[in-house]
PALUM-399737 format. One record per residue (C-alpha): residue number from 0; x, y, z. Coordinates in steps of 0.001 Angstrom, whole numbers, plus 524288, in hexadecimal, padded with zeros to 5 digits. Example, Ala and Ser with C-alpha at 12.3 -4.5 7.8 and 13.67 -1.06 7.14 Angstrom:
<atoms>
pos; u; v; w
0; 8300C; 7EE6C; 81E78
1; 83566; 7FBDC; 81BE4
</atoms>
This chain:
<atoms>
pos; u; v; w
0; 7577B; 44D60; EA142
1; 75E6A; 452A4; EADA5
2; 767A7; 44A05; EB518
3; 7646D; 4476D; EC39D
4; 76D10; 4528C; EC87F
5; 767BD; 45C8C; EBEE7
6; 75A28; 458F9; EC1AC
7; 75C93; 45A35; ED031
8; 76248; 467C2; ECE84
9; 7578E; 46C28; EC567
10; 74CF0; 46773; ECE74
11; 7531E; 46D88; EDA36
12; 753C5; 47AD9; ED2B4
13; 7459F; 4798B; ECEF5
14; 7402C; 4775F; EDC62
15; 74907; 48128; EE2F6
16; 7435C; 48B66; ED959
17; 734B3; 487B5; EDA32
18; 73417; 485B8; EE8B5
19; 72CED; 491CC; EEC2A
20; 72151; 48EFE; EE320
21; 7226B; 4803A; EE407
22; 7160B; 47EA6; EEBE4
23; 70DEB; 4868D; EE2D1
24; 7130C; 47FC7; ED689
25; 7100F; 47281; EDCE4
26; 701D3; 476D8; EDC5D
27; 702EA; 479F2; ECDCA
28; 70A80; 46E15; EC9DD
29; 70113; 464D6; ED006
30; 6F452; 46BB8; ECD83
31; 6F382; 46E29; EDBFE
32; 6F320; 45F50; EDE46
33; 7003A; 45D72; EE553
34; 6FA33; 45F47; EF2FC
35; 6EF4D; 455F5; EF014
36; 6F93C; 44C08; EEB37
37; 70149; 44D8F; EF7C8
38; 6F535; 44BB4; EFFEF
39; 6F215; 43EDA; EF8AA
40; 7000B; 43B00; EFAA4
41; 6FF8E; 43D25; F0960
42; 6F31D; 43512; F0A1A
43; 6FA1E; 429A4; F0333
44; 7065A; 42AEE; F0C2A
45; 6FE49; 42B4E; F18C8
46; 7096F; 43106; F20D0
47; 7083B; 42CBA; F2F07
48; 70B84; 43584; F3B1B
49; 719E9; 43539; F3DB8
50; 71E09; 43003; F30BC
51; 729DB; 4367E; F2A77
52; 72B1C; 43B49; F1C98
53; 7355D; 44080; F12EF
54; 72FBE; 44907; F07DB
55; 739F2; 449DE; EFCA2
56; 739CE; 4557E; EF347
57; 7312A; 45BD5; EFCE3
58; 7315A; 468FE; EF6D8
59; 72984; 47357; EFEBB
60; 725D6; 4689B; F0903
61; 71680; 46758; F06E1
62; 7174D; 458A4; F06FE
63; 721CD; 457E4; F11F2
64; 71837; 45FC8; F1AA3
65; 70CDF; 456D9; F16CD
66; 71536; 44AFA; F1AC5
67; 7190C; 45177; F2796
68; 70AB1; 45517; F2AF3
69; 70627; 44740; F27C1
70; 710B5; 440AF; F30B3
71; 70DC3; 44974; F3CC0
72; 71BB1; 44A9E; F41B3
73; 7229D; 440E2; F38A6
74; 72FD8; 44504; F33EA
75; 72ECC; 44BB4; F2695
76; 739EB; 44F35; F1D63
77; 73926; 45673; F10D6
78; 744BB; 45688; F06EB
79; 746A2; 45F09; EFB13
80; 75262; 463AC; EF3E1
81; 74CDD; 47103; EF1D1
82; 74F76; 479C6; EFDBA
83; 74667; 4848F; EF858
84; 73B6E; 47A3D; EF8FC
85; 73F72; 475FA; F0653
86; 73F89; 483E4; F0B78
87; 7310F; 485BB; F0727
88; 72DCD; 47876; F0DA4
89; 73434; 47C9D; F1A1C
90; 72CD9; 488CB; F1ACD
91; 71FCE; 48085; F19E7
92; 72534; 47770; F240C
93; 728D5; 48221; F2D59
94; 71B81; 4891B; F2BC4
95; 7152B; 47C08; F2F3A
96; 71DE4; 47A72; F3B73
97; 7224C; 46D0B; F3621
98; 730BF; 46F1D; F3619
99; 73325; 465E2; F40FD
100; 72C62; 45A99; F391D
101; 7317D; 45DC1; F2B2B
102; 73F72; 45E4C; F2709
103; 74376; 46322; F1A0C
104; 74FD0; 45E9B; F134F
105; 75652; 4638F; F06AC
106; 75AB9; 45777; F0045
107; 75B0E; 44E2D; EF44D
108; 75002; 4445D; EF27D
109; 759D3; 43B3B; EEC34
110; 7628C; 43A79; EF7D9
111; 75A78; 43C1E; F0422
112; 76177; 43F7C; F10E0
113; 75A23; 435A4; F18F2
114; 75C09; 428A2; F1E3B
115; 755BF; 41C46; F1971
116; 74798; 41914; F1E48
117; 7459D; 426DC; F23DA
118; 737B8; 42A80; F205B
119; 729F7; 424F7; F1FF9
120; 726E2; 42C85; F135E
121; 72F5F; 4323D; F0891
122; 728A9; 43AD8; EFF2E
123; 72B5A; 442D7; EF38C
124; 721B6; 44BFE; EED57
125; 72373; 451EF; EDF5D
126; 731CF; 44FD1; EE062
127; 73520; 442EE; EDAD5
128; 7340A; 446B2; ECD15
129; 73F2F; 451A2; ECF32
130; 749BB; 4482F; ED50D
131; 7549D; 44386; ECC49
132; 75317; 4358F; ECFBD
133; 744FB; 430F3; ED3BB
134; 74973; 4230B; ED800
135; 75446; 42838; EE05C
136; 74A67; 43091; EE79A
137; 74106; 42529; EE955
138; 74BCE; 41CF4; EEE54
139; 74FA1; 42785; EF878
140; 74115; 428CE; EFC5C
141; 7408F; 41A2A; EFE52
142; 74D61; 41A19; F05F7
143; 7497B; 4247A; F104F
144; 73B20; 41FE6; F1254
145; 73944; 415B2; F1C8B
146; 735B0; 40752; F19DF
147; 726D2; 4077D; F1862
148; 72724; 41600; F1570
149; 722A9; 41C28; F0898
150; 728BD; 42496; EFDF0
151; 71EE1; 42DDC; EF75A
152; 71F6D; 4358F; EEA76
153; 715CB; 43FB3; EE6BE
154; 7196D; 4446D; ED971
155; 714A7; 449CE; ECCC7
156; 711EB; 43F11; EC26E
157; 70CF5; 43C9B; EB49D
158; 6FE92; 43C29; EB16A
159; 6FB8D; 430F6; EA86F
160; 6ED84; 433C9; EA3BA
161; 6E9A6; 43CC3; E98B9
162; 6E50F; 4472E; E970A
163; 6EA1E; 44B14; EA4EE
164; 6F82A; 44691; EA0FC
165; 6F8EA; 44FC1; E9611
166; 6F3A9; 45AC0; E9D23
167; 6FC49; 458BA; EA874
168; 708BC; 45840; EA068
169; 704B0; 46491; E9985
170; 7038B; 46B62; EA67D
171; 71038; 465CA; EABBB
172; 71917; 467D9; EA01D
173; 7130A; 47444; E9A05
174; 70B70; 47C31; EA411
175; 7129F; 47909; EB107
176; 71F72; 47F36; EAD9A
177; 717F4; 48B9A; EA900
178; 710E0; 48B9D; EB62D
179; 71DC4; 48B43; EBCBA
180; 72240; 496AC; EB4AD
181; 71636; 49E5C; EB742
182; 7144E; 49B7E; EC5BB
183; 722A5; 49AB3; ECADF
184; 72AA4; 49EF7; EBF50
185; 7317A; 4917C; EBEB4
186; 72F11; 48C11; EB0DE
187; 73BBD; 483F2; EB031
188; 73A2A; 47E59; EBDE9
189; 72BC0; 47A6B; EBB31
190; 72FCF; 4745B; EADD6
191; 7374C; 46AC5; EB5EB
192; 72B1E; 464C3; EBB4A
193; 725CB; 45E63; EAF04
194; 7337D; 45A53; EABCB
195; 73500; 4537F; EB8DE
196; 727EB; 44C5E; EB6FC
197; 72ADA; 447E2; EA922
198; 73629; 43EBD; EAE66
199; 72F35; 43A73; EBAA6
200; 72946; 42C54; EBC13
201; 71A5B; 42ABB; EBAAB
202; 711DD; 424F0; EC550
203; 71535; 4170C; EC2ED
204; 72377; 4190C; EBFC1
205; 7257C; 42045; ECC46
206; 71E73; 41550; ED3CE
207; 727B5; 40B86; ECDD2
208; 7336A; 41419; ED222
209; 72E62; 41377; EDFF7
210; 72DCD; 403F9; EDE6E
211; 73B6F; 403AA; ED892
212; 741A2; 40A62; EE47F
213; 73B0B; 4005C; EED3C
214; 72E5B; 406B5; EF1D1
215; 72343; 3FE0E; EF4EA
216; 71444; 3FF67; EF368
217; 7161E; 40B6C; EE9FB
218; 70996; 4129A; EE780
219; 7085B; 41C96; EDCB5
220; 6FC83; 4261C; EDBEE
221; 6FA46; 42F28; ED070
222; 6F4DA; 43CA9; ED428
223; 6EC67; 445FE; ECC86
224; 6EC68; 43ED1; EC005
225; 6F9C9; 43A29; EC12C
226; 700EE; 44802; EC1C8
227; 70632; 443DC; ECEF7
228; 70899; 436C9; ED618
229; 70B0E; 43159; EE2EE
230; 71448; 4262D; EE5C0
231; 715BC; 41FA9; EF2CB
232; 71EB2; 41433; EF563
233; 72189; 40C5B; F01F3
234; 72F10; 4083C; F061C
235; 73080; 3FA0E; F09FB
236; 7342B; 3F595; F17D3
237; 740B5; 3F04A; F12C0
238; 7467E; 3FDE2; F13D1
239; 74E32; 405D7; F09A1
</atoms>
């Protein structure tokens, strides 16, 4: 097992190198379901006009842009530690003419450069399994969200029912790294993905971590047979 610092360096190198093909590989990874999962998430979030959002591990900014559009003119910030990912995201934002509304920040999800109680929503999409300390990131998400605001995690998860579970793990552990090799010549980087999921909490365990950091009214939704999950928790009005 890697220590936290080694994991952070390894993940950073992985995402810097796969950035140009990241959007295409997301389609492959999720059986083209990731956009539907995000639409479901946005319906559950019900972002209102003017509300602010922070999107952690924002990658190439598809979710960041969706949050900004849903809020009308609400302040929207995307944070990622990979500058290569942010560069691709910034190009999308510029093309849409949304650079006045969306700010991108290179930074660490475990040490957020924002004040307490700053955002109506703090989201993380397909990034929580890659951080060195899940609980620390959840604590930081809770810290910077406003009282009454929500923290939201959309992430790959662990199917529980057979035969789907067996087929999925065969795909994820055996075929996926080969697809990475064939499609983007990145076998080692895509081998990281099943390794990252193996150590990640399942649906109920992650919901319990949300509760452990003090989130209220935690909801957990399995998606597409449990290969992904949505978790939403609300911060109490007592503050951080």
